[in-house]
VODREN-548710 format. One record per residue (C-alpha): residue in three letters; x, z, y; residue number from 1. Coordinates in steps of 0.001 Angstrom, whole numbers, padded with zeros to 6 digits. Example, Ala and Ser with C-alpha at 12.3 -4.5 7.8 and 13.67 -1.06 7.14 Angstrom:
VODREN-548710
+------+---------+---------+---------+-----+
| type |       u |       w |       v | seq |
+------+---------+---------+---------+-----+
|  ALA |  012300 |  007800 | -004500 |   1 |
|  SER |  013670 |  007140 | -001060 |   2 |
+------+---------+---------+---------+-----+
END
This chain:
VODREN-548710
+------+---------+---------+---------+-----+
| type |       u |       w |       v | seq |
+------+---------+---------+---------+-----+
|  MET |  050712 |  094620 | -056397 |   1 |
|  THR |  048586 |  095907 | -053527 |   2 |
|  ALA |  047470 |  099446 | -052830 |   3 |
|  THR |  043903 |  098492 | -053700 |   4 |
|  GLU |  044966 |  097306 | -057169 |   5 |
|  LEU |  046887 |  100529 | -057734 |   6 |
|  GLN |  043872 |  102659 | -056782 |   7 |
|  ALA |  042523 |  104626 | -059716 |   8 |
|  PRO |  038870 |  104160 | -060727 |   9 |
|  GLY |  038115 |  107802 | -060004 |  10 |
|  GLU |  039319 |  107374 | -056421 |  11 |
|  VAL |  036984 |  104414 | -055875 |  12 |
|  ASP |  034031 |  106355 | -057246 |  13 |
|  GLU |  034853 |  109298 | -055016 |  14 |
|  GLN |  034974 |  107061 | -051943 |  15 |
|  ASP |  031637 |  105462 | -052855 |  16 |
|  SER |  030188 |  108953 | -053333 |  17 |
|  ARG |  031405 |  110014 | -049899 |  18 |
|  MET |  029832 |  106917 | -048347 |  19 |
|  SER |  026578 |  107632 | -050162 |  20 |
|  LEU |  026617 |  111202 | -048880 |  21 |
|  MET |  027191 |  109993 | -045327 |  22 |
|  ASP |  024264 |  107589 | -045700 |  23 |
|  HIS |  022054 |  110491 | -046782 |  24 |
|  LEU |  023202 |  112573 | -043827 |  25 |
|  ARG |  022460 |  109741 | -041424 |  26 |
|  GLU |  019020 |  109317 | -042943 |  27 |
|  LEU |  018413 |  113065 | -042688 |  28 |
|  ARG |  019421 |  113027 | -039035 |  29 |
|  VAL |  017004 |  110192 | -038272 |  30 |
|  ARG |  014142 |  111921 | -040045 |  31 |
|  ILE |  014843 |  115213 | -038250 |  32 |
|  MET |  014741 |  113353 | -034954 |  33 |
|  TRP |  011371 |  111883 | -035900 |  34 |
|  ILE |  010080 |  115365 | -036787 |  35 |
|  LEU |  011299 |  116865 | -033505 |  36 |
|  GLY |  009819 |  113959 | -031582 |  37 |
|  ALA |  006475 |  114421 | -033319 |  38 |
|  LEU |  006488 |  118140 | -032504 |  39 |
|  VAL |  007261 |  117481 | -028838 |  40 |
|  ALA |  004619 |  114753 | -028543 |  41 |
|  GLY |  002010 |  116833 | -030361 |  42 |
|  THR |  002721 |  119845 | -028167 |  43 |
|  LEU |  002433 |  117801 | -024957 |  44 |
|  VAL | -000897 |  116350 | -026064 |  45 |
|  SER | -002168 |  119775 | -027152 |  46 |
|  MET | -001468 |  121198 | -023702 |  47 |
|  LEU | -004472 |  119200 | -022511 |  48 |
|  ILE | -006866 |  121042 | -024840 |  49 |
|  ALA | -005230 |  124479 | -025116 |  50 |
|  GLU | -007568 |  125990 | -022516 |  51 |
|  ARG | -010671 |  124684 | -024291 |  52 |
|  VAL | -009478 |  126097 | -027600 |  53 |
|  ILE | -008868 |  129637 | -026335 |  54 |
|  LEU | -012159 |  129608 | -024396 |  55 |
|  LYS | -014046 |  128607 | -027531 |  56 |
|  ILE | -012412 |  131406 | -029529 |  57 |
|  VAL | -013254 |  133955 | -026833 |  58 |
|  GLN | -016858 |  132766 | -026628 |  59 |
|  ASP | -017423 |  132512 | -030396 |  60 |
|  TRP | -016170 |  136006 | -031120 |  61 |
|  ASP | -017123 |  137639 | -027809 |  62 |
|  VAL | -013678 |  139149 | -027209 |  63 |
|  THR | -012060 |  140243 | -023962 |  64 |
|  LEU | -008421 |  139248 | -023488 |  65 |
|  GLN | -005978 |  140422 | -020869 |  66 |
|  ALA | -002359 |  139829 | -019887 |  67 |
|  ILE | -000314 |  143037 | -019803 |  68 |
|  THR |  003043 |  141435 | -018970 |  69 |
|  PRO |  003909 |  138938 | -016190 |  70 |
|  PHE |  004691 |  136045 | -018553 |  71 |
|  GLU |  002063 |  136745 | -021209 |  72 |
|  THR | -000353 |  134076 | -019952 |  73 |
|  ILE |  002355 |  131396 | -019985 |  74 |
|  ALA |  003631 |  132515 | -023390 |  75 |
|  THR |  000109 |  132407 | -024826 |  76 |
|  PHE | -000478 |  128937 | -023390 |  77 |
|  PHE |  002699 |  127541 | -024944 |  78 |
|  ARG |  002071 |  129308 | -028258 |  79 |
|  ILE | -001369 |  127723 | -028567 |  80 |
|  SER | -000026 |  124318 | -027477 |  81 |
|  PHE |  002855 |  124423 | -029957 |  82 |
|  THR |  000604 |  125541 | -032829 |  83 |
|  LEU | -001909 |  122785 | -032147 |  84 |
|  GLY |  000938 |  120308 | -031682 |  85 |
|  THR |  002382 |  121253 | -035060 |  86 |
|  ALA | -001014 |  120726 | -036670 |  87 |
|  VAL | -001303 |  117302 | -035035 |  88 |
|  ALA |  002227 |  116321 | -036103 |  89 |
|  THR |  001908 |  117662 | -039667 |  90 |
|  PRO |  001053 |  114295 | -041324 |  91 |
|  LEU |  004165 |  112668 | -039851 |  92 |
|  ILE |  006319 |  115698 | -040677 |  93 |
|  VAL |  005159 |  115703 | -044297 |  94 |
|  TYR |  005695 |  111960 | -044533 |  95 |
|  GLN |  009292 |  112259 | -043318 |  96 |
|  ILE |  010030 |  115067 | -045801 |  97 |
|  VAL |  008459 |  113236 | -048731 |  98 |
|  ALA |  010154 |  109953 | -047850 |  99 |
|  PHE |  013530 |  111711 | -047833 | 100 |
|  ILE |  013180 |  113399 | -051236 | 101 |
|  LEU |  011210 |  110650 | -052997 | 102 |
|  PRO |  014198 |  108479 | -054047 | 103 |
|  GLY |  015647 |  111384 | -056045 | 104 |
|  LEU |  012571 |  111907 | -058223 | 105 |
|  TYR |  011588 |  110445 | -061586 | 106 |
|  PRO |  008882 |  107738 | -061473 | 107 |
|  HIS |  006193 |  110072 | -062851 | 108 |
|  GLU |  007293 |  112758 | -060373 | 109 |
|  LYS |  006886 |  110274 | -057526 | 110 |
|  ARG |  003403 |  109349 | -058733 | 111 |
|  GLY |  002425 |  112993 | -059123 | 112 |
|  LEU |  003691 |  113920 | -055678 | 113 |
|  MET |  001869 |  111045 | -054009 | 114 |
|  MET | -001339 |  111911 | -055858 | 115 |
|  ILE | -001401 |  115535 | -054710 | 116 |
|  MET | -000570 |  114846 | -051066 | 117 |
|  PRO | -004192 |  114207 | -049971 | 118 |
|  GLY | -005302 |  117276 | -051920 | 119 |
|  ILE | -002712 |  119455 | -050210 | 120 |
|  PHE | -004032 |  118458 | -046775 | 121 |
|  LEU | -007636 |  119010 | -047840 | 122 |
|  LEU | -006899 |  122424 | -049365 | 123 |
|  PHE | -004981 |  123518 | -046295 | 124 |
|  LEU | -007929 |  122463 | -044143 | 125 |
|  ALA | -010293 |  124339 | -046461 | 126 |
|  GLY | -008119 |  127447 | -046248 | 127 |
|  THR | -007892 |  127399 | -042480 | 128 |
|  SER | -011658 |  126857 | -042236 | 129 |
|  PHE | -012272 |  129795 | -044583 | 130 |
|  ALA | -009998 |  132009 | -042513 | 131 |
|  TYR | -011527 |  130962 | -039181 | 132 |
|  PHE | -015211 |  130906 | -040093 | 133 |
|  VAL | -015380 |  133645 | -042765 | 134 |
|  MET | -012483 |  136097 | -042594 | 135 |
|  LEU | -011756 |  136335 | -038892 | 136 |
|  PRO | -015335 |  136907 | -037635 | 137 |
|  VAL | -015700 |  139857 | -040019 | 138 |
|  ALA | -012275 |  141220 | -039096 | 139 |
|  VAL | -012763 |  140824 | -035341 | 140 |
|  ASN | -016188 |  142466 | -035472 | 141 |
|  PHE | -014780 |  145401 | -037432 | 142 |
|  LEU | -011874 |  145831 | -035016 | 143 |
|  GLN | -014163 |  145685 | -031982 | 144 |
|  LEU | -016550 |  148310 | -033308 | 145 |
|  PHE | -013938 |  150673 | -034735 | 146 |
|  TRP | -013711 |  153718 | -032421 | 147 |
|  ASP | -015328 |  151692 | -029628 | 148 |
|  ASP | -016798 |  154843 | -028061 | 149 |
|  VAL | -013244 |  156096 | -027461 | 150 |
|  ILE | -011144 |  152966 | -026749 | 151 |
|  ALA | -012405 |  149736 | -025169 | 152 |
|  ALA | -011389 |  146624 | -027117 | 153 |
|  ASN | -009623 |  144713 | -024348 | 154 |
|  TRP | -006842 |  143070 | -026301 | 155 |
|  SER | -003555 |  141547 | -025284 | 156 |
|  ALA | -003912 |  137769 | -025189 | 157 |
|  ARG | -000525 |  137157 | -026821 | 158 |
|  GLU | -001109 |  139632 | -029661 | 159 |
|  PHE | -004603 |  138307 | -030314 | 160 |
|  VAL | -003428 |  134690 | -030487 | 161 |
|  ASN | -000542 |  135643 | -032787 | 162 |
|  PHE | -002985 |  137542 | -034980 | 163 |
|  VAL | -005352 |  134559 | -035273 | 164 |
|  ILE | -002541 |  132075 | -035959 | 165 |
|  ARG | -000996 |  134308 | -038635 | 166 |
|  ILE | -004241 |  134714 | -040547 | 167 |
|  VAL | -005268 |  131058 | -040331 | 168 |
|  PHE | -001810 |  129732 | -041281 | 169 |
|  TRP | -001182 |  131958 | -044295 | 170 |
|  ILE | -004652 |  131616 | -045758 | 171 |
|  GLY | -004411 |  127840 | -045349 | 172 |
|  THR | -000994 |  127840 | -047001 | 173 |
|  PHE | -002090 |  129887 | -050018 | 174 |
|  PHE | -005044 |  127565 | -050584 | 175 |
|  GLU | -002462 |  124924 | -051559 | 176 |
|  LEU | -001252 |  127056 | -054481 | 177 |
|  PRO | -003269 |  125345 | -057279 | 178 |
|  LEU | -001937 |  121882 | -056500 | 179 |
|  ILE |  001634 |  123127 | -056214 | 180 |
|  MET |  001319 |  124812 | -059610 | 181 |
|  ALA | -000224 |  121645 | -061052 | 182 |
|  PHE |  002632 |  119515 | -059731 | 183 |
|  LEU |  005261 |  121866 | -061169 | 184 |
|  ALA |  003489 |  121711 | -064532 | 185 |
|  ARG |  003255 |  117930 | -064340 | 186 |
|  ILE |  007023 |  117577 | -063940 | 187 |
|  GLY |  007666 |  120106 | -066726 | 188 |
|  ILE |  009003 |  123066 | -064754 | 189 |
|  VAL |  006226 |  125507 | -065717 | 190 |
|  THR |  003562 |  125575 | -068422 | 191 |
|  GLY | -000012 |  126807 | -068534 | 192 |
|  PRO |  000649 |  129544 | -071136 | 193 |
|  ARG |  003659 |  130787 | -069173 | 194 |
|  LEU |  001646 |  131014 | -065958 | 195 |
|  LEU | -001237 |  132713 | -067767 | 196 |
|  SER |  001144 |  135316 | -069187 | 197 |
|  TRP |  002076 |  136229 | -065610 | 198 |
|  TRP | -001514 |  137030 | -064596 | 199 |
|  ARG | -000838 |  140772 | -064114 | 200 |
|  TYR |  002068 |  140067 | -061790 | 201 |
|  ALA | -000027 |  137438 | -059991 | 202 |
|  ILE | -002764 |  139985 | -059269 | 203 |
|  VAL | -000265 |  142534 | -057984 | 204 |
|  VAL |  001464 |  139971 | -055775 | 205 |
|  SER | -001907 |  138705 | -054529 | 206 |
|  ALA | -002934 |  142255 | -053608 | 207 |
|  ILE |  000316 |  142769 | -051702 | 208 |
|  VAL | -000076 |  139457 | -049888 | 209 |
|  ALA | -003721 |  140235 | -049069 | 210 |
|  ALA | -002708 |  143640 | -047692 | 211 |
|  ILE | -000015 |  142029 | -045518 | 212 |
|  ILE | -002128 |  139266 | -044047 | 213 |
|  THR | -005365 |  141254 | -043788 | 214 |
|  PRO | -005696 |  142511 | -040233 | 215 |
|  THR | -007760 |  145591 | -041060 | 216 |
|  ILE | -007642 |  148457 | -043530 | 217 |
|  ASP | -011256 |  148243 | -044712 | 218 |
|  PRO | -011872 |  147088 | -048307 | 219 |
|  VAL | -014275 |  144328 | -047266 | 220 |
|  ASN | -011642 |  142314 | -045420 | 221 |
|  MET | -009038 |  142887 | -048099 | 222 |
|  ALA | -011486 |  141707 | -050749 | 223 |
|  LEU | -012201 |  138601 | -048686 | 224 |
|  ALA | -008507 |  137763 | -048827 | 225 |
|  LEU | -007746 |  138989 | -052354 | 226 |
|  ALA | -010579 |  137275 | -054248 | 227 |
|  PRO | -009665 |  133712 | -053151 | 228 |
|  LEU | -005961 |  134300 | -053904 | 229 |
|  ILE | -006713 |  135406 | -057472 | 230 |
|  LEU | -009197 |  132570 | -057968 | 231 |
|  LEU | -006682 |  130039 | -056647 | 232 |
|  TYR | -004020 |  131293 | -059054 | 233 |
|  PHE | -006254 |  130889 | -062089 | 234 |
|  MET | -007336 |  127460 | -060860 | 235 |
|  GLY | -003652 |  126563 | -060818 | 236 |
|  VAL | -003274 |  127894 | -064365 | 237 |
|  GLY | -006140 |  125698 | -065550 | 238 |
|  LEU | -004647 |  122626 | -063895 | 239 |
|  ALA | -001269 |  123447 | -065445 | 240 |
|  TYR | -002860 |  123454 | -068923 | 241 |
|  ILE | -004390 |  120042 | -068278 | 242 |
|  LEU | -001497 |  118307 | -066535 | 243 |
|  TYR |  001594 |  119759 | -068226 | 244 |
|  ARG |  004137 |  117197 | -069323 | 245 |
|  PRO |  007433 |  118147 | -071006 | 246 |
|  ARG |  010470 |  117416 | -068891 | 247 |
|  VAL |  012777 |  114912 | -070575 | 248 |
|  PRO |  016437 |  115106 | -069488 | 249 |
|  ARG |  017739 |  111868 | -068056 | 250 |
|  ASP |  020123 |  109946 | -070293 | 251 |
|  PHE |  023063 |  108929 | -068124 | 252 |
|  THR |  024777 |  107011 | -070935 | 253 |
|  GLU |  022735 |  103868 | -070474 | 254 |
|  ASP |  023067 |  104122 | -066707 | 255 |
|  ASN |  026824 |  104273 | -066985 | 256 |
|  GLN |  026902 |  101342 | -069391 | 257 |
|  GLU |  024767 |  099298 | -067036 | 258 |
+------+---------+---------+---------+-----+
END
């Protein structure tokens, strides 16, 4: 009798499991390489338009930027290039992430995830547009005029770019909240009534988030950030009521018999 015949069933299953894990790790490595490659390629392409982007921002908002450290100009250039490159590479990055996790989802979870993907991109674009065209002009104007008879508003280029990127990114991200809540309700993780019962906590958290991401201390800018966050939460609650589906545990008995 050979060693293979003497091998217990549990040992065979364990070996198959290890091979499956190694396959997943290899797949993860390949997808990470694709993501890194997309980031590098997007950044290199964005270097060609980085100057145009910063000039447009300076002209639109009539700001004066200066470099106060030797490497600030270079750091600002690469920060803008990398941010734009990430935006360009986002579709491929999201595709790689979704393709990796998709095999582990239920069929209705796969359908739900694929259905909300276009909406997530559109909401993120809507959020970034709201931040750039509505929030930031008001905030920049307020900051320029505040105590302008005492201190001239000649800002550090690096700090200004970081400030713009932070506002645009976080507002764009929070605009995706309704679809994320809808997806979680669709796969049975949360329910509409449960989310609605958390409305007080949602308002408090939204106020904290608005205070963190709002660049100024005036109530107008905070209201511009707070009102959309609250509205987005209740939109998510409404979608959760409509799309909720109870989560049914998977029956592994039939799988094992097959």
